[in-house]
C-alpha positions as CSV (number, residue, x, y, z in Angstrom):
1,M,80.5,-20.9,-9.5
2,D,79.5,-24.0,-11.4
3,K,78.0,-24.5,-14.9
4,A,74.4,-24.3,-13.7
5,Y,75.0,-21.0,-11.9
6,I,76.8,-19.7,-15.0
7,L,73.9,-20.5,-17.3
8,E,71.1,-19.4,-15.0
9,N,72.7,-16.0,-14.1
10,G,73.9,-14.9,-17.5
11,I,77.6,-15.1,-16.5
12,I,78.7,-15.6,-20.1
13,E,76.8,-12.5,-21.3
14,L,78.4,-10.5,-18.5
15,Y,81.8,-11.8,-19.5
16,L,81.4,-10.8,-23.1
17,L,80.2,-7.3,-22.0
18,G,83.2,-6.9,-19.7
19,E,81.1,-6.7,-16.5
20,L,82.8,-9.5,-14.5
21,S,85.5,-9.1,-11.9
22,T,89.0,-10.3,-12.7
23,D,88.6,-13.3,-10.4
24,D,85.3,-14.3,-11.9
25,E,86.8,-14.0,-15.4
26,L,89.6,-16.4,-14.4
27,V,87.1,-18.9,-13.0
28,L,85.0,-18.9,-16.1
29,E,87.9,-19.2,-18.5
30,R,89.2,-22.2,-16.5
31,L,85.7,-23.9,-16.7
32,L,85.5,-23.2,-20.4
33,L,88.7,-25.1,-20.9
34,E,87.4,-28.0,-18.9
35,D,83.8,-28.2,-20.0
36,K,83.1,-28.7,-23.7
37,E,79.3,-28.2,-23.4
38,L,79.9,-24.9,-21.6
39,K,82.4,-23.9,-24.2
40,D,79.9,-24.6,-27.0
41,E,77.3,-22.5,-25.2
42,F,79.9,-19.7,-24.9
43,D,80.7,-19.9,-28.6
44,S,77.0,-19.8,-29.5
45,I,76.3,-16.7,-27.4
46,E,79.4,-15.0,-28.7
47,A,78.3,-15.6,-32.3
48,N,74.9,-14.2,-31.6
49,F,76.3,-11.1,-30.1
50,E,78.6,-10.7,-33.1
51,A,75.8,-11.2,-35.6
52,L,73.5,-8.7,-33.8
53,A,76.3,-6.1,-33.6
54,L,77.2,-6.5,-37.3
55,E,73.5,-6.1,-38.2
56,N,73.3,-2.8,-36.4
57,A,76.8,-1.5,-37.3
58,I,77.2,2.0,-38.7
59,N,80.0,2.7,-41.2
60,P,82.2,5.6,-40.1
61,P,82.7,8.5,-42.5
62,T,85.4,8.0,-45.1
63,A,87.3,11.0,-43.8
64,V,87.9,9.3,-40.4
65,K,89.8,6.5,-42.0
66,E,91.9,8.8,-44.2
67,N,92.8,11.1,-41.3
68,L,93.8,8.1,-39.2
69,I,96.1,6.7,-41.9
70,N,97.7,10.1,-42.5
71,S,98.2,10.6,-38.8
72,L,99.9,7.2,-38.4
73,S,102.1,7.9,-41.5
74,R,103.4,11.2,-40.1
75,D,104.5,9.8,-36.8
76,A,104.9,6.0,-36.7
77,S,107.3,6.3,-33.7
78,K,104.4,7.2,-31.5
79,V,102.6,4.0,-32.1
80,I,102.6,1.9,-28.9
81,P,101.9,-1.8,-29.3
82,L,98.9,-2.8,-27.2
83,P,99.1,-5.9,-25.0
84,K,97.5,-9.0,-26.4
85,K,94.0,-9.3,-25.2
86,N,92.4,-12.4,-23.8
87,P,91.4,-14.8,-26.6
88,Y,87.8,-14.7,-25.5
89,K,87.5,-11.0,-25.2
90,S,88.0,-9.0,-28.3
91,Y,86.1,-6.1,-30.0
92,L,83.0,-8.3,-29.5
93,A,82.7,-6.8,-26.0
94,I,82.0,-3.4,-27.5
95,A,79.7,-4.9,-30.2
96,A,77.9,-6.9,-27.5
97,S,77.4,-3.8,-25.4
98,I,75.8,-2.0,-28.4
99,A,73.7,-5.0,-29.1
100,A,72.5,-5.2,-25.5
101,L,71.6,-1.5,-25.6
102,I,69.6,-2.0,-28.8
103,A,67.8,-5.0,-27.3
104,I,66.9,-3.1,-24.2
105,G,65.8,-0.1,-26.2
106,S,63.6,-2.4,-28.4
107,V,62.0,-3.9,-25.3
108,W,61.3,-0.5,-23.8
109,M,59.8,0.9,-27.1
110,Y,57.6,-2.2,-27.4
111,S,56.4,-1.8,-23.8
112,Q,55.7,1.9,-24.5
113,W,53.8,1.1,-27.7
114,N,51.6,-1.4,-25.9
115,D,50.8,1.1,-23.1
116,T,49.9,3.7,-25.7
117,K,47.8,1.3,-27.6
118,E,45.9,0.3,-24.4
119,D,45.4,4.0,-23.4
120,L,44.1,4.8,-26.9
121,Q,41.6,1.8,-26.7
122,I,40.4,3.0,-23.3
123,A,40.0,6.6,-24.6
124,T,38.1,5.4,-27.7
125,E,35.7,3.3,-25.6
126,Q,35.1,6.2,-23.1
127,N,34.4,8.6,-26.0
128,F,32.0,6.1,-27.6
129,S,30.2,5.6,-24.2
130,L,30.0,9.4,-23.7
131,S,28.7,9.9,-27.2
132,K,25.9,7.4,-26.5
133,E,25.0,9.1,-23.2
134,L,24.9,12.5,-24.9
135,E,22.7,11.2,-27.7
136,S,20.4,9.6,-25.1
137,L,20.2,12.9,-23.2
138,K,19.5,14.8,-26.4
139,D,16.6,12.4,-27.3
140,N,15.2,12.7,-23.8
141,L,15.3,16.5,-23.9
142,E,13.6,16.6,-27.3
143,N,10.9,14.2,-26.1
144,T,10.4,16.2,-22.9
145,S,10.1,19.4,-24.9
146,E,7.6,17.8,-27.3
147,Y,5.5,16.4,-24.4
148,L,5.4,19.8,-22.6
149,A,4.3,21.5,-25.9
150,V,1.4,19.1,-26.2
151,L,0.4,19.4,-22.5
152,N,0.5,23.2,-22.5
153,S,-1.4,23.6,-25.8
154,A,-4.9,25.1,-25.6
155,D,-6.0,22.4,-28.1
156,T,-5.1,19.6,-25.8
157,E,-7.9,17.8,-23.9
158,Q,-7.3,15.8,-20.7
159,Y,-9.0,12.5,-20.0
160,I,-8.6,10.5,-16.7
161,L,-9.0,6.7,-17.0
162,K,-10.0,5.2,-13.6
163,G,-9.6,1.5,-12.8
164,N,-12.6,-0.9,-12.8
165,A,-13.3,-3.9,-10.4
166,L,-10.4,-5.8,-12.0
167,S,-7.9,-3.2,-11.0
168,P,-9.6,-0.6,-8.7
169,S,-6.4,1.3,-7.9
170,A,-5.5,1.8,-11.5
171,K,-5.4,5.4,-12.8
172,L,-4.1,6.8,-16.1
173,V,-4.1,10.4,-17.3
174,S,-4.2,10.9,-21.1
175,Y,-3.7,14.1,-23.1
176,V,-5.2,14.2,-26.6
177,N,-4.5,16.9,-29.1
178,H,-6.5,16.3,-32.3
179,K,-5.0,19.2,-34.1
180,Q,-1.4,18.0,-33.7
181,K,-2.5,14.4,-33.7
182,K,-0.7,13.6,-30.5
183,V,-1.5,11.4,-27.5
184,I,0.5,11.6,-24.3
185,V,-0.2,9.5,-21.2
186,N,1.0,9.6,-17.6
187,A,1.1,6.0,-16.4
188,T,2.7,6.6,-13.0
189,E,-0.4,5.5,-11.1
190,L,-0.9,2.2,-12.9
191,P,-0.2,-0.8,-10.5
192,E,3.0,-2.6,-11.2
193,L,2.7,-5.8,-13.2
194,D,4.8,-8.9,-13.1
195,E,7.6,-9.4,-15.6
196,N,5.5,-11.5,-18.0
197,H,2.8,-8.9,-18.6
198,D,2.4,-5.3,-20.0
199,Y,-0.3,-2.7,-20.2
200,Q,-1.5,-1.9,-23.7
201,M,-3.7,0.9,-25.0
202,W,-6.4,0.7,-27.7
203,A,-8.6,3.1,-29.6
204,D,-12.1,2.1,-30.4
205,V,-13.1,3.1,-33.9
206,E,-16.6,2.0,-34.9
207,G,-16.4,-1.1,-32.7
208,E,-12.9,-2.1,-33.8
209,M,-10.0,-2.0,-31.3
210,I,-6.9,-0.5,-32.8
211,N,-3.5,-0.8,-31.1
212,M,-2.1,2.5,-29.8
213,G,1.0,0.9,-28.3
214,V,2.4,-0.9,-25.2
215,I,2.7,1.3,-22.1
216,S,6.4,1.3,-21.0
217,K,7.1,0.3,-17.4
218,D,10.1,2.6,-17.3
219,S,8.6,6.0,-18.4
220,Q,6.3,8.4,-16.6
221,L,5.3,10.3,-19.7
222,L,5.1,8.6,-23.0
223,A,3.6,9.2,-26.5
224,M,1.1,6.7,-27.8
225,N,-0.1,6.3,-31.4
226,Y,-2.8,8.8,-32.4
227,I,-5.7,7.1,-34.1
228,N,-8.1,9.1,-36.2
229,N,-11.9,9.0,-35.3
230,A,-11.3,7.2,-32.0
231,E,-14.4,7.0,-29.9
232,S,-12.8,5.8,-26.7
233,L,-9.4,5.0,-25.1
234,N,-9.0,1.6,-23.5
235,V,-6.3,-0.1,-21.5
236,T,-5.9,-3.9,-21.1
237,I,-3.4,-6.3,-19.5
238,E,-1.6,-8.3,-22.2
239,P,1.3,-10.8,-22.3
240,L,4.8,-9.2,-22.3
241,G,5.3,-7.2,-25.5
242,G,1.6,-6.7,-26.3
243,S,-0.9,-8.5,-28.4
244,Y,-2.4,-8.1,-31.9
245,H,-5.9,-8.1,-30.5
246,P,-7.0,-6.9,-27.1
247,T,-7.8,-9.3,-24.2
248,V,-11.3,-7.9,-23.5
249,S,-11.6,-10.0,-20.3
250,R,-8.6,-8.1,-18.9
251,L,-9.8,-4.5,-19.7
252,I,-9.0,-2.5,-16.6
253,T,-10.0,1.1,-17.6
254,N,-11.5,3.1,-20.5
255,V,-12.9,6.6,-21.3
256,Y,-15.1,8.0,-24.0
257,L,-13.8,10.9,-26.0
């Protein structure tokens, strides 16, 4: 056992805690007498243990001291002198043990606190995600109920828009309820467009094309803007996100109301 082994394996700490064998204690004590640098390290660790123990010391009740003094006074003959302890091992061994337990307990509590904090963060994120999903489902249910009410209403009229020469396979079914001022379209049979273009619906009012909205690529049934006094419904192909004015040259279908 040399100095490097002692420092790397916490031999000094084990010595102060009373955890070394008698042979190892003798070896360490001999090295402390021979190596000043090792002795300085020993003194530093011993002082740290003592300071930590004193910081966490708990004063005993006053009655304990009084009872001890009275007991010693009554029978001094029973006092047996204790053998002189090793100069490097005093009450600091007990204090160091308490300090070590406190340090271990602190590390354990910190680890538990971190685990609890992480679990709480995960639970919070999961609750937020679940809340968003429930809100989305609620919105979808409300929209579906609204669409079905319009489709089943006796006041709703159905119009089928068929594709022209520009897009012969195109087909769009629209449901118009003038009383409720609702327009629902089924766009499932419109040909798929590239990522840079969208379908857009327009209402013709006295020769002016008014935007009814962009037809979403991700929905089968969707509500469009109702336009008063519309004479026809028209669908054009526009740049992604729609246009302020229709691209008449890319009109693919229309129907008169």
